[in-house]
N, CA, C and O atoms as a DFTB+ gen file, in Angstrom:
752 C
 N C O
     1  1      47.160     -45.944      62.382
     2  2      45.740     -46.258      62.152
     3  2      44.970     -47.253      63.371
     4  3      45.577     -48.178      63.912
     5  1      43.683     -46.930      63.665
     6  2      43.239     -48.330      64.015
     7  2      42.435     -48.261      63.162
     8  3      42.318     -47.384      62.306
     9  1      41.425     -49.768      63.434
    10  2      40.973     -50.166      61.820
    11  2      39.507     -49.429      62.534
    12  3      38.752     -49.339      61.566
    13  1      38.778     -48.875      63.752
    14  2      37.582     -48.330      63.325
    15  2      38.103     -47.072      62.191
    16  3      37.667     -47.019      61.041
    17  1      39.067     -46.135      62.734
    18  2      39.539     -45.070      62.058
    19  2      39.539     -45.310      60.817
    20  3      38.888     -44.513      60.142
    21  1      40.285     -46.525      60.034
    22  2      40.264     -46.584      58.908
    23  2      39.254     -47.606      58.359
    24  3      39.626     -48.161      57.326
    25  1      38.134     -47.943      58.808
    26  2      36.639     -47.849      58.519
    27  2      36.133     -47.159      58.333
    28  3      35.141     -47.568      57.731
    29  1      36.104     -45.776      58.504
    30  2      35.430     -44.801      59.103
    31  2      35.725     -43.800      57.896
    32  3      34.846     -43.154      57.324
    33  1      37.013     -43.764      57.604
    34  2      37.554     -43.411      56.255
    35  2      37.021     -43.966      55.233
    36  3      36.437     -43.347      54.344
    37  1      37.244     -45.673      55.297
    38  2      36.783     -45.775      54.134
    39  2      34.925     -45.782      53.608
    40  3      34.341     -45.788      52.524
    41  1      34.686     -45.778      54.441
    42  2      32.616     -45.116      54.685
    43  2      32.754     -43.583      53.963
    44  3      31.894     -43.317      53.123
    45  1      33.877     -42.480      54.272
    46  2      33.507     -41.292      53.987
    47  2      33.853     -41.400      52.902
    48  3      33.181     -40.580      52.275
    49  1      34.895     -42.217      51.832
    50  2      35.721     -41.823      50.254
    51  2      36.883     -41.821      50.637
    52  3      37.554     -41.833      49.605
    53  1      37.920     -41.809      51.988
    54  2      39.157     -41.123      52.323
    55  2      39.873     -41.888      51.204
    56  3      39.648     -41.670      50.013
    57  1      40.576     -42.617      51.566
    58  2      42.115     -42.719      50.409
    59  2      40.712     -44.233      49.670
    60  3      41.007     -44.785      48.610
    61  1      39.849     -44.498      50.148
    62  2      39.043     -45.762      49.361
    63  2      38.778     -44.904      47.704
    64  3      38.844     -45.805      46.868
    65  1      38.651     -44.249      47.358
    66  2      38.588     -43.720      46.210
    67  2      39.524     -43.645      45.733
    68  3      39.440     -43.502      44.514
    69  1      40.689     -43.681      46.216
    70  2      42.381     -43.473      45.233
    71  2      42.451     -45.620      45.354
    72  3      43.002     -46.349      44.529
    73  1      41.949     -45.923      46.212
    74  2      42.312     -47.457      45.550
    75  2      41.327     -47.959      44.840
    76  3      41.465     -49.034      44.256
    77  1      40.036     -47.151      44.786
    78  2      38.816     -48.245      43.346
    79  2      39.467     -47.303      42.647
    80  3      38.412     -46.769      42.303
    81  1      40.413     -46.523      42.053
    82  2      40.628     -45.809      41.201
    83  2      42.154     -46.902      40.529
    84  3      42.444     -47.346      39.418
    85  1      42.623     -46.948      41.526
    86  2      43.816     -47.639      41.142
    87  2      43.913     -49.262      40.238
    88  3      44.516     -49.847      39.339
    89  1      42.595     -49.443      41.478
    90  2      42.113     -50.902      40.454
    91  2      41.574     -50.639      39.827
    92  3      41.423     -51.664      39.162
    93  1      40.814     -49.629      39.231
    94  2      40.099     -50.086      37.681
    95  2      41.079     -49.577      36.513
    96  3      40.763     -49.523      35.325
    97  1      42.389     -49.192      37.082
    98  2      43.458     -48.628      35.887
    99  2      43.796     -50.241      34.939
   100  3      43.381     -50.486      33.806
   101  1      44.478     -50.968      35.635
   102  2      44.398     -52.132      34.563
   103  2      42.661     -52.326      33.526
   104  3      42.784     -52.677      32.353
   105  1      41.579     -52.137      33.938
   106  2      40.694     -52.453      32.935
   107  2      40.123     -51.832      32.126
   108  3      39.374     -52.219      31.229
   109  1      40.623     -50.299      32.553
   110  2      40.498     -48.703      31.666
   111  2      41.872     -49.433      30.309
   112  3      41.704     -49.251      29.103
   113  1      43.049     -50.173      30.850
   114  2      44.101     -50.411      29.711
   115  2      43.537     -51.208      29.274
   116  3      43.406     -50.774      28.129
   117  1      42.844     -52.522      29.300
   118  2      42.334     -54.015      28.525
   119  2      41.511     -53.101      27.699
   120  3      41.712     -53.122      26.485
   121  1      40.365     -52.080      28.314
   122  2      39.505     -51.082      27.187
   123  2      40.583     -50.294      26.024
   124  3      40.123     -50.229      24.884
   125  1      41.936     -49.717      26.237
   126  2      43.008     -48.989      25.267
   127  2      43.153     -50.399      24.443
   128  3      42.582     -50.798      23.428
   129  1      43.886     -50.838      25.067
   130  2      44.665     -52.153      24.284
   131  2      43.912     -52.792      23.127
   132  3      44.494     -53.123      22.095
   133  1      42.441     -52.981      23.340
   134  2      41.517     -53.793      22.554
   135  2      41.208     -52.019      21.396
   136  3      41.601     -52.043      20.230
   137  1      40.814     -51.277      21.714
   138  2      40.193     -50.438      21.340
   139  2      41.285     -50.336      20.090
   140  3      40.903     -50.606      18.951
   141  1      42.498     -49.983      20.315
   142  2      43.725     -49.684      19.300
   143  2      44.174     -50.769      18.335
   144  3      44.434     -50.598      17.144
   145  1      44.241     -52.180      19.176
   146  2      43.583     -53.287      18.208
   147  2      42.741     -53.462      16.811
   148  3      42.966     -53.879      15.675
   149  1      41.592     -52.879      17.579
   150  2      40.433     -52.996      16.863
   151  2      41.026     -52.193      15.517
   152  3      41.074     -52.753      14.422
   153  1      41.608     -50.391      15.793
   154  2      41.962     -49.693      14.633
   155  2      43.248     -49.879      14.158
   156  3      43.615     -48.969      13.415
   157  1      44.141     -50.862      14.368
   158  2      45.572     -51.892      13.729
   159  2      44.424     -52.601      12.559
   160  3      44.285     -52.534      11.338
   161  1      43.825     -53.194      13.521
   162  2      43.025     -54.388      12.598
   163  2      42.149     -54.389      11.639
   164  3      41.963     -55.352      10.896
   165  1      41.346     -52.963      11.560
   166  2      40.901     -52.599      10.730
   167  2      41.534     -51.975       9.272
   168  3      41.174     -52.135       8.106
   169  1      42.563     -51.250       9.839
   170  2      43.330     -50.513       8.909
   171  2      43.729     -51.481       8.055
   172  3      43.673     -51.575       6.829
   173  1      44.363     -52.564       9.372
   174  2      45.533     -53.526       8.503
   175  2      45.105     -54.327       7.480
   176  3      45.794     -54.516       6.477
   177  1      43.302     -55.140       7.762
   178  2      42.918     -56.024       7.037
   179  2      42.803     -55.279       5.840
   180  3      43.214     -55.696       4.758
   181  1      42.090     -53.862       6.062
   182  2      41.704     -53.344       4.312
   183  2      42.598     -53.058       3.502
   184  3      42.291     -52.671       2.375
   185  1      43.949     -53.186       3.907
   186  2      45.162     -52.783       3.079
   187  2      45.281     -53.816       2.477
   188  3      45.169     -53.826       1.251
   189  1      45.543     -54.962       3.202
   190  2      45.932     -56.251       3.279
   191  2      45.210     -56.659       2.276
   192  3      45.857     -56.945       1.269
   193  1      43.929     -56.795       2.215
   194  2      43.254     -57.276       0.710
   195  2      43.127     -56.825      -0.108
   196  3      42.286     -57.320      -0.857
   197  1      43.982     -55.349      -0.653
   198  2      44.350     -54.847      -1.886
   199  2      45.854     -53.987      -1.570
   200  3      46.111     -52.784      -1.516
   201  1      46.425     -54.836      -1.450
   202  2      47.864     -54.727      -1.418
   203  2      48.277     -53.083      -2.538
   204  3      48.648     -51.977      -2.142
   205  1      48.081     -53.442      -3.602
   206  2      47.970     -52.441      -4.885
   207  2      47.598     -51.404      -4.588
   208  3      48.371     -50.450      -4.501
   209  1      45.639     -51.269      -4.233
   210  2      45.747     -49.991      -3.248
   211  2      46.617     -49.425      -2.182
   212  3      47.123     -48.330      -2.429
   213  1      46.750     -49.714      -1.595
   214  2      47.532     -50.044      -0.308
   215  2      48.959     -48.531      -0.627
   216  3      49.291     -47.483      -0.072
   217  1      49.406     -49.411      -1.951
   218  2      50.924     -49.371      -2.533
   219  2      50.709     -47.778      -3.223
   220  3      51.589     -46.928      -3.093
   221  1      49.794     -47.584      -3.753
   222  2      48.991     -46.354      -4.421
   223  2      48.146     -45.111      -3.627
   224  3      47.909     -44.037      -4.180
   225  1      47.740     -45.429      -2.266
   226  2      47.869     -44.509      -1.124
   227  2      49.167     -44.408      -0.950
   228  3      49.398     -43.360      -1.552
   229  1      50.199     -44.790      -0.528
   230  2      51.600     -44.540      -0.521
   231  2      52.588     -43.409      -1.198
   232  3      53.254     -42.526      -0.658
   233  1      52.454     -43.721      -2.410
   234  2      52.409     -43.135      -3.395
   235  2      52.388     -41.741      -3.864
   236  3      53.205     -40.938      -4.313
   237  1      50.624     -41.780      -3.470
   238  2      50.095     -40.540      -3.558
   239  2      50.504     -39.259      -2.453
   240  3      50.398     -38.054      -2.683
   241  1      50.928     -39.813      -1.376
   242  2      51.662     -38.821      -0.604
   243  2      52.878     -38.108      -1.260
   244  3      52.949     -36.881      -1.206
   245  1      53.650     -38.703      -1.758
   246  2      54.753     -37.796      -2.974
   247  2      55.564     -37.670      -2.401
   248  3      56.358     -36.930      -2.981
   249  1      56.254     -38.303      -0.540
   250  2      57.429     -38.110       0.089
   251  2      58.819     -39.062      -0.207
   252  3      59.975     -38.688      -0.008
   253  1      58.486     -40.104      -0.620
   254  2      59.157     -41.305      -0.663
   255  2      59.609     -41.976      -2.181
   256  3      58.945     -42.546      -3.046
   257  1      60.977     -41.648      -2.081
   258  2      61.557     -42.753      -3.882
   259  2      60.257     -43.224      -4.209
   260  3      59.272     -43.493      -3.522
   261  1      60.513     -43.259      -5.514
   262  2      60.011     -45.056      -5.903
   263  2      60.032     -45.955      -5.724
   264  3      58.974     -46.572      -5.846
   265  1      61.301     -46.704      -5.288
   266  2      61.625     -47.571      -4.697
   267  2      61.401     -48.284      -3.674
   268  3      61.617     -49.495      -3.630
   269  1      60.828     -47.425      -2.513
   270  2      60.062     -47.467      -1.399
   271  2      58.641     -47.607      -1.209
   272  3      57.960     -47.980      -0.253
   273  1      58.380     -47.217      -2.352
   274  2      56.420     -46.608      -2.545
   275  2      55.847     -48.494      -2.335
   276  3      55.072     -48.691      -1.399
   277  1      56.195     -49.535      -3.067
   278  2      55.728     -50.909      -2.921
   279  2      55.867     -51.501      -1.505
   280  3      55.069     -52.028      -0.729
   281  1      57.318     -51.188      -1.456
   282  2      57.857     -52.155      -0.228
   283  2      56.666     -51.767       1.662
   284  3      56.200     -52.279       2.680
   285  1      56.781     -50.831       1.075
   286  2      56.182     -50.079       2.211
   287  2      54.933     -50.042       1.830
   288  3      54.758     -49.062       2.555
   289  1      53.783     -50.219       1.309
   290  2      52.266     -50.288       0.535
   291  2      52.313     -51.555       0.737
   292  3      51.310     -51.946       1.335
   293  1      53.197     -52.517       0.444
   294  2      52.817     -54.036       0.621
   295  2      53.031     -54.461       2.425
   296  3      52.196     -55.181       2.973
   297  1      54.095     -53.974       3.099
   298  2      54.873     -54.188       3.901
   299  2      53.314     -53.526       5.664
   300  3      53.052     -54.226       6.642
   301  1      52.922     -52.597       5.465
   302  2      52.307     -51.553       6.230
   303  2      51.323     -52.890       6.743
   304  3      51.538     -53.548       7.760
   305  1      50.324     -53.084       5.883
   306  2      49.338     -53.801       6.406
   307  2      49.651     -54.706       7.543
   308  3      49.079     -54.716       8.633
   309  1      50.964     -55.723       7.022
   310  2      51.154     -56.392       8.222
   311  2      51.869     -56.123       9.413
   312  3      52.003     -56.808      10.428
   313  1      52.398     -54.761       9.045
   314  2      52.361     -54.143      10.291
   315  2      51.165     -53.942      11.204
   316  3      50.953     -54.347      12.347
   317  1      50.441     -53.195      10.365
   318  2      49.227     -53.501      11.611
   319  2      48.336     -54.322      12.193
   320  3      47.561     -54.216      13.143
   321  1      48.709     -55.459      11.148
   322  2      47.879     -56.745      11.729
   323  2      48.856     -57.178      12.685
   324  3      48.414     -58.106      13.363
   325  1      49.879     -56.882      12.946
   326  2      50.757     -57.678      13.408
   327  2      50.815     -56.626      15.116
   328  3      50.537     -57.294      16.112
   329  1      51.060     -55.540      15.288
   330  2      50.714     -54.510      16.206
   331  2      49.025     -55.424      16.930
   332  3      48.794     -56.040      17.970
   333  1      48.048     -54.991      15.504
   334  2      46.522     -55.795      16.535
   335  2      46.935     -57.451      17.203
   336  3      46.236     -57.607      18.204
   337  1      47.550     -58.303      17.036
   338  2      47.210     -59.315      16.977
   339  2      48.539     -59.074      18.541
   340  3      48.034     -59.622      19.521
   341  1      49.856     -58.485      18.883
   342  2      50.194     -58.232      19.936
   343  2      49.247     -57.384      20.998
   344  3      49.085     -57.595      22.200
   345  1      48.683     -56.363      20.164
   346  2      47.401     -55.531      21.867
   347  2      46.969     -56.513      21.862
   348  3      47.671     -57.228      22.577
   349  1      45.778     -57.301      21.263
   350  2      44.899     -58.277      21.935
   351  2      45.340     -59.110      22.787
   352  3      44.724     -59.438      23.801
   353  1      46.732     -59.636      22.368
   354  2      47.043     -60.698      23.597
   355  2      48.327     -59.856      24.777
   356  3      49.249     -60.197      25.519
   357  1      47.705     -58.737      24.375
   358  2      48.982     -57.822      25.545
   359  2      50.469     -58.415      25.438
   360  3      50.818     -58.591      26.605
   361  1      50.862     -58.563      25.113
   362  2      52.268     -59.515      24.676
   363  2      53.376     -57.767      23.845
   364  3      53.281     -57.272      22.721
   365  1      54.397     -57.300      25.201
   366  2      55.238     -56.425      24.799
   367  2      54.078     -54.931      24.432
   368  3      54.188     -54.186      23.458
   369  1      52.967     -54.833      25.595
   370  2      52.485     -53.533      25.446
   371  2      52.477     -52.486      25.275
   372  3      51.570     -51.892      24.691
   373  1      53.512     -51.962      25.753
   374  2      54.768     -50.439      26.060
   375  2      55.394     -50.349      24.855
   376  3      55.364     -49.275      24.255
   377  1      55.927     -51.243      24.422
   378  2      56.525     -51.687      23.290
   379  2      55.321     -50.922      22.419
   380  3      54.955     -49.747      22.444
   381  1      54.896     -51.961      21.709
   382  2      53.482     -51.980      20.778
   383  2      52.989     -50.883      20.878
   384  3      52.656     -50.341      19.824
   385  1      52.760     -50.148      22.184
   386  2      52.381     -48.406      22.133
   387  2      53.018     -47.417      21.894
   388  3      52.795     -46.239      21.614
   389  1      54.293     -48.403      22.121
   390  2      55.403     -46.820      21.746
   391  2      55.591     -46.986      20.178
   392  3      55.964     -45.945      19.637
   393  1      55.370     -48.324      19.140
   394  2      55.165     -47.673      18.097
   395  2      53.796     -47.180      17.431
   396  3      53.854     -46.706      16.297
   397  1      53.031     -47.238      17.842
   398  2      51.443     -47.222      18.004
   399  2      51.903     -45.647      17.547
   400  3      51.801     -45.168      16.418
   401  1      52.303     -45.156      18.460
   402  2      52.331     -43.237      18.957
   403  2      52.912     -43.852      17.456
   404  3      52.211     -44.369      16.587
   405  1      54.034     -43.693      17.423
   406  2      55.339     -43.572      16.307
   407  2      54.714     -43.366      14.775
   408  3      55.200     -42.709      13.854
   409  1      53.716     -43.990      14.795
   410  2      53.704     -44.967      13.612
   411  2      51.646     -43.655      13.088
   412  3      51.060     -43.423      12.031
   413  1      51.437     -43.323      14.308
   414  2      50.153     -42.471      14.192
   415  2      51.072     -41.001      13.957
   416  3      50.648     -40.253      13.076
   417  1      52.326     -40.568      14.727
   418  2      53.097     -39.392      14.600
   419  2      53.154     -39.481      12.662
   420  3      52.765     -38.622      11.871
   421  1      53.544     -40.324      12.478
   422  2      54.125     -40.349      11.089
   423  2      52.870     -39.870       9.786
   424  3      52.983     -39.051       8.874
   425  1      51.393     -40.997      10.271
   426  2      50.593     -40.706       9.794
   427  2      50.275     -38.911       9.730
   428  3      50.330     -38.140       8.772
   429  1      50.059     -38.758      10.650
   430  2      49.664     -37.535      11.188
   431  2      50.153     -36.597      10.686
   432  3      49.495     -35.562      10.588
   433  1      51.854     -36.701      10.074
   434  2      52.786     -35.712       9.303
   435  2      52.462     -35.882       7.760
   436  3      52.197     -35.054       6.888
   437  1      52.588     -37.334       7.746
   438  2      52.313     -37.093       6.190
   439  2      50.744     -36.283       5.597
   440  3      50.591     -35.413       4.740
   441  1      49.792     -36.970       6.428
   442  2      48.007     -36.171       5.869
   443  2      48.586     -34.417       5.883
   444  3      48.345     -33.689       4.920
   445  1      49.358     -33.914       7.108
   446  2      49.921     -32.301       7.236
   447  2      50.490     -32.242       6.453
   448  3      50.500     -31.068       6.084
   449  1      51.014     -32.777       5.911
   450  2      52.533     -32.284       4.549
   451  2      51.072     -32.042       3.396
   452  3      50.614     -30.941       3.093
   453  1      50.500     -33.541       2.853
   454  2      49.671     -33.328       1.775
   455  2      49.180     -32.308       1.677
   456  3      49.344     -31.539       0.730
   457  1      48.300     -32.073       2.907
   458  2      46.769     -31.010       3.185
   459  2      48.159     -29.293       2.950
   460  3      47.865     -28.476       2.077
   461  1      49.205     -29.103       3.636
   462  2      50.167     -27.985       3.886
   463  2      50.370     -27.972       1.748
   464  3      50.162     -26.939       1.112
   465  1      50.574     -28.628       1.413
   466  2      51.142     -29.028      -0.253
   467  2      50.217     -28.871      -1.647
   468  3      50.443     -28.798      -2.855
   469  1      49.118     -28.866      -0.823
   470  2      47.653     -28.493      -1.388
   471  2      47.320     -29.806      -2.509
   472  3      46.482     -29.758      -3.410
   473  1      48.481     -31.310      -2.084
   474  2      47.504     -31.834      -2.595
   475  2      46.367     -32.976      -2.393
   476  3      46.362     -33.738      -1.427
   477  1      45.211     -32.994      -3.647
   478  2      44.274     -33.709      -3.104
   479  2      44.860     -35.210      -2.802
   480  3      45.941     -35.446      -3.342
   481  1      44.470     -35.916      -2.265
   482  2      44.667     -37.205      -2.129
   483  2      43.354     -38.058      -1.110
   484  3      42.479     -37.213      -0.921
   485  1      43.093     -38.952      -0.656
   486  2      42.934     -39.666       0.447
   487  2      43.463     -40.774       0.775
   488  3      43.929     -41.653       0.050
   489  1      43.356     -40.698       2.222
   490  2      44.945     -41.120       3.240
   491  2      45.291     -42.620       3.202
   492  3      46.357     -43.199       3.412
   493  1      43.680     -43.216       2.765
   494  2      44.119     -44.509       2.405
   495  2      44.293     -45.526       3.974
   496  3      44.315     -46.756       4.010
   497  1      44.354     -44.988       4.652
   498  2      44.809     -45.363       6.177
   499  2      43.736     -46.393       6.492
   500  3      43.712     -47.288       7.337
   501  1      42.826     -45.998       5.541
   502  2      41.517     -48.065       6.038
   503  2      41.351     -48.070       4.568
   504  3      40.291     -47.572       4.190
   505  1      41.716     -48.274       4.146
   506  2      42.046     -49.018       2.619
   507  2      41.799     -47.869       1.672
   508  3      41.756     -46.704       2.067
   509  1      41.659     -48.179       0.575
   510  2      41.407     -47.153      -1.269
   511  2      42.766     -46.375      -0.791
   512  3      43.764     -46.755      -0.179
   513  1      42.328     -45.009      -1.389
   514  2      43.512     -43.730      -0.863
   515  2      44.025     -43.804      -2.447
   516  3      44.046     -44.733      -3.253
   517  1      44.448     -42.351      -2.533
   518  2      45.253     -42.149      -3.728
   519  2      44.338     -40.415      -4.032
   520  3      43.992     -39.634      -3.145
   521  1      44.196     -40.280      -5.170
   522  2      44.304     -39.364      -6.090
   523  2      42.771     -38.717      -5.590
   524  3      41.898     -39.511      -5.940
   525  1      42.219     -37.588      -4.920
   526  2      40.467     -37.496      -5.208
   527  2      40.378     -36.543      -5.291
   528  3      41.415     -35.898      -5.135
   529  1      38.742     -35.578      -5.673
   530  2      38.471     -34.710      -5.996
   531  2      39.104     -33.405      -5.024
   532  3      39.238     -33.783      -3.860
   533  1      39.514     -31.982      -5.234
   534  2      39.524     -31.478      -4.217
   535  2      38.740     -30.667      -3.126
   536  3      39.260     -29.876      -2.339
   537  1      37.618     -30.937      -3.189
   538  2      36.530     -31.010      -2.752
   539  2      35.843     -32.175      -2.001
   540  3      34.629     -32.313      -1.852
   541  1      36.787     -32.959      -1.570
   542  2      36.696     -33.891      -1.279
   543  2      37.478     -34.964       0.055
   544  3      37.245     -36.072       0.538
   545  1      38.312     -34.067       0.217
   546  2      39.419     -34.115       1.228
   547  2      39.029     -33.390       2.273
   548  3      38.479     -32.293       2.377
   549  1      39.672     -34.749       3.559
   550  2      39.517     -34.394       4.969
   551  2      40.357     -34.496       5.678
   552  3      40.444     -35.340       6.570
   553  1      41.167     -33.614       5.402
   554  2      42.221     -33.385       6.398
   555  2      42.462     -33.260       7.060
   556  3      43.496     -33.723       7.543
   557  1      41.205     -32.089       7.907
   558  2      41.541     -31.954       9.636
   559  2      40.421     -32.937      10.400
   560  3      40.399     -32.933      11.631
   561  1      39.443     -33.821       9.607
   562  2      38.819     -34.852      10.533
   563  2      40.056     -35.799      10.379
   564  3      40.389     -36.311      11.448
   565  1      41.034     -36.252       8.981
   566  2      41.752     -37.247       9.666
   567  2      42.584     -37.406      10.656
   568  3      42.696     -38.402      11.370
   569  1      43.311     -36.188      10.714
   570  2      44.331     -35.738      12.026
   571  2      43.651     -35.879      13.120
   572  3      44.269     -36.529      13.963
   573  1      42.444     -35.466      13.497
   574  2      41.494     -35.595      14.348
   575  2      41.234     -36.830      14.848
   576  3      40.895     -36.959      16.025
   577  1      41.350     -37.790      14.085
   578  2      40.824     -38.983      14.525
   579  2      42.630     -39.772      14.749
   580  3      42.965     -40.432      15.732
   581  1      43.380     -39.499      13.740
   582  2      45.015     -40.421      14.472
   583  2      44.831     -39.348      15.527
   584  3      45.197     -40.080      16.447
   585  1      44.628     -38.495      15.981
   586  2      44.774     -37.810      17.867
   587  2      44.196     -38.689      18.556
   588  3      44.648     -39.179      19.592
   589  1      42.934     -39.012      17.926
   590  2      42.148     -39.148      18.657
   591  2      42.496     -40.871      18.980
   592  3      41.898     -41.356      19.940
   593  1      43.438     -41.768      18.195
   594  2      43.494     -43.235      18.452
   595  2      45.304     -42.999      18.919
   596  3      46.146     -43.880      19.093
   597  1      45.435     -41.795      19.004
   598  2      46.879     -41.452      19.881
   599  2      46.414     -41.415      21.267
   600  3      47.484     -41.269      21.859
   601  1      45.558     -41.451      22.110
   602  2      45.189     -41.274      23.082
   603  2      45.279     -42.830      23.847
   604  3      45.840     -42.958      24.935
   605  1      44.693     -43.890      23.174
   606  2      44.890     -44.700      23.941
   607  2      46.394     -45.331      23.459
   608  3      46.660     -46.090      24.390
   609  1      47.055     -45.378      22.886
   610  2      48.319     -45.248      22.427
   611  2      49.251     -44.405      23.378
   612  3      50.275     -44.955      23.784
   613  1      49.088     -43.641      23.605
   614  2      49.803     -42.850      24.843
   615  2      49.793     -43.848      26.276
   616  3      50.735     -44.491      26.740
   617  1      48.238     -43.716      26.844
   618  2      47.370     -44.556      27.986
   619  2      48.190     -45.567      27.830
   620  3      48.555     -45.862      28.968
   621  1      48.874     -46.528      26.785
   622  2      49.530     -47.596      27.298
   623  2      51.052     -47.539      27.751
   624  3      51.714     -48.118      28.613
   625  1      51.314     -46.551      26.754
   626  2      52.714     -46.356      27.136
   627  2      54.000     -45.728      28.539
   628  3      55.188     -45.784      28.856
   629  1      52.130     -44.933      29.130
   630  2      52.407     -45.147      30.459
   631  2      52.129     -45.882      31.298
   632  3      52.659     -45.984      32.404
   633  1      51.020     -46.645      30.736
   634  2      50.181     -47.872      32.414
   635  2      49.819     -48.833      31.259
   636  3      48.718     -49.179      30.831
   637  1      50.879     -49.111      30.941
   638  2      51.181     -50.925      30.360
   639  2      50.742     -52.067      30.538
   640  3      50.711     -53.146      29.947
   641  1      50.222     -51.377      31.981
   642  2      50.201     -52.993      33.082
   643  2      48.501     -53.371      32.836
   644  3      47.636     -52.611      33.272
   645  1      48.280     -54.185      32.353
   646  2      46.761     -54.398      31.994
   647  2      46.362     -55.478      32.490
   648  3      47.278     -56.091      33.039
   649  1      45.098     -56.118      32.544
   650  2      44.859     -57.707      32.801
   651  2      44.139     -57.988      31.691
   652  3      43.509     -57.216      30.968
   653  1      44.299     -59.259      31.614
   654  2      43.871     -60.412      30.883
   655  2      44.973     -59.988      29.272
   656  3      44.755     -59.738      28.086
   657  1      46.089     -60.109      30.119
   658  2      47.493     -59.855      29.403
   659  2      48.501     -60.991      29.531
   660  3      48.796     -61.753      30.452
   661  1      48.852     -60.860      28.493
   662  2      50.125     -61.916      28.589
   663  2      51.473     -61.212      28.995
   664  3      52.342     -62.060      29.196
   665  1      51.817     -60.206      29.137
   666  2      52.101     -59.146      29.748
   667  2      52.435     -59.664      31.624
   668  3      53.461     -60.065      32.173
   669  1      51.263     -59.448      32.062
   670  2      50.571     -60.049      33.250
   671  2      51.316     -61.382      33.466
   672  3      52.347     -61.602      34.101
   673  1      50.408     -62.324      32.670
   674  2      51.063     -63.415      33.257
   675  2      52.682     -64.025      32.966
   676  3      53.161     -65.129      33.223
   677  1      53.236     -62.907      32.373
   678  2      54.861     -63.483      31.539
   679  2      54.978     -62.582      32.610
   680  3      56.088     -62.888      33.046
   681  1      54.388     -61.295      33.614
   682  2      54.887     -60.423      34.734
   683  2      56.372     -59.313      34.054
   684  3      57.349     -58.858      34.649
   685  1      56.083     -59.237      33.088
   686  2      56.314     -58.098      32.026
   687  2      56.086     -56.719      32.478
   688  3      54.898     -56.416      32.585
   689  1      57.427     -55.313      32.929
   690  2      56.212     -54.206      32.964
   691  2      55.950     -54.269      34.462
   692  3      55.270     -53.334      34.887
   693  1      56.472     -55.461      35.627
   694  2      54.843     -56.001      36.832
   695  2      55.675     -54.662      37.855
   696  3      56.788     -54.163      38.020
   697  1      54.574     -54.569      38.237
   698  2      54.867     -53.033      39.183
   699  2      54.310     -53.605      40.487
   700  3      54.015     -54.797      40.411
   701  1      54.185     -53.245      41.202
   702  2      53.819     -53.999      43.243
   703  2      52.343     -53.600      42.678
   704  3      51.961     -52.591      42.084
   705  1      51.575     -54.926      43.143
   706  2      49.864     -54.730      43.915
   707  2      49.881     -53.346      44.381
   708  3      50.653     -52.397      44.249
   709  1      48.752     -53.556      44.980
   710  2      48.005     -52.240      45.578
   711  2      47.418     -53.392      46.660
   712  3      46.584     -54.174      46.203
   713  1      47.795     -53.529      48.011
   714  2      47.625     -54.284      48.839
   715  2      46.426     -53.908      49.614
   716  3      45.992     -54.586      50.545
   717  1      45.948     -52.889      49.231
   718  2      44.567     -52.571      49.902
   719  2      44.738     -51.603      51.381
   720  3      43.800     -51.573      52.177
   721  1      46.002     -50.843      51.643
   722  2      45.995     -50.446      52.332
   723  2      46.133     -49.338      52.035
   724  3      46.587     -49.112      50.913
   725  1      45.801     -48.227      52.915
   726  2      45.929     -46.434      52.546
   727  2      47.768     -46.661      52.439
   728  3      48.664     -47.469      52.681
   729  1      47.527     -45.449      51.954
   730  2      48.552     -44.456      51.597
   731  2      49.677     -43.393      52.882
   732  3      50.726     -42.748      52.869
   733  1      48.693     -43.753      53.751
   734  2      49.412     -42.671      55.180
   735  2      49.742     -43.163      56.271
   736  3      48.952     -43.839      56.929
   737  1      50.715     -42.963      56.574
   738  2      51.871     -43.404      57.912
   739  2      50.735     -44.368      58.672
   740  3      49.539     -44.367      58.383
   741  1      51.186     -44.961      59.418
   742  2      50.650     -45.560      60.935
   743  2      50.975     -44.134      62.056
   744  3      51.761     -43.192      61.950
   745  1      49.786     -44.577      63.322
   746  2      50.163     -43.379      63.816
   747  2      50.622     -44.167      65.078
   748  3      50.825     -43.509      66.098
   749  1      50.804     -45.516      65.104
   750  2      50.846     -46.083      66.353
   751  2      52.630     -46.201      66.332
   752  3      53.228     -46.679      67.296
């Protein structure tokens, strides 16, 4: 393809649109990483400041043996804070996204089973938690919220390469850079 045709194609929005989208993906990934980090940091911090309440929230779901309630209730905030820290620095992004997605699925399943069993609890996802009045439950909103949190996790699971990350600096999950050339073969 000659230079005039390439310039004309770019001016008309030919393959240049694909290139600009491809260049935006790592920045969208940064936004996804930081958004998910905020979620985990907020959830973890609220639980870490009152670990006994976090354990009570786990107990309210009534699915675990009592011997696991406190260890999970006390450890969960630190897992969430750890995920947040790794997302902020962008280290192990694909793995952290996978753990995040898995954890969100567990949370959604927990909320759904509480709803199906007719339990009246606050999930304690962002602090608090435990039994509440039946008219105060918000199961559908909690499930939809967690599904929304799943979006950046899934994005990062499939597109983990982002700017401003330790992964990029260490060349983890390194993908070939876009050299700006179009994807069409040369006719020469």
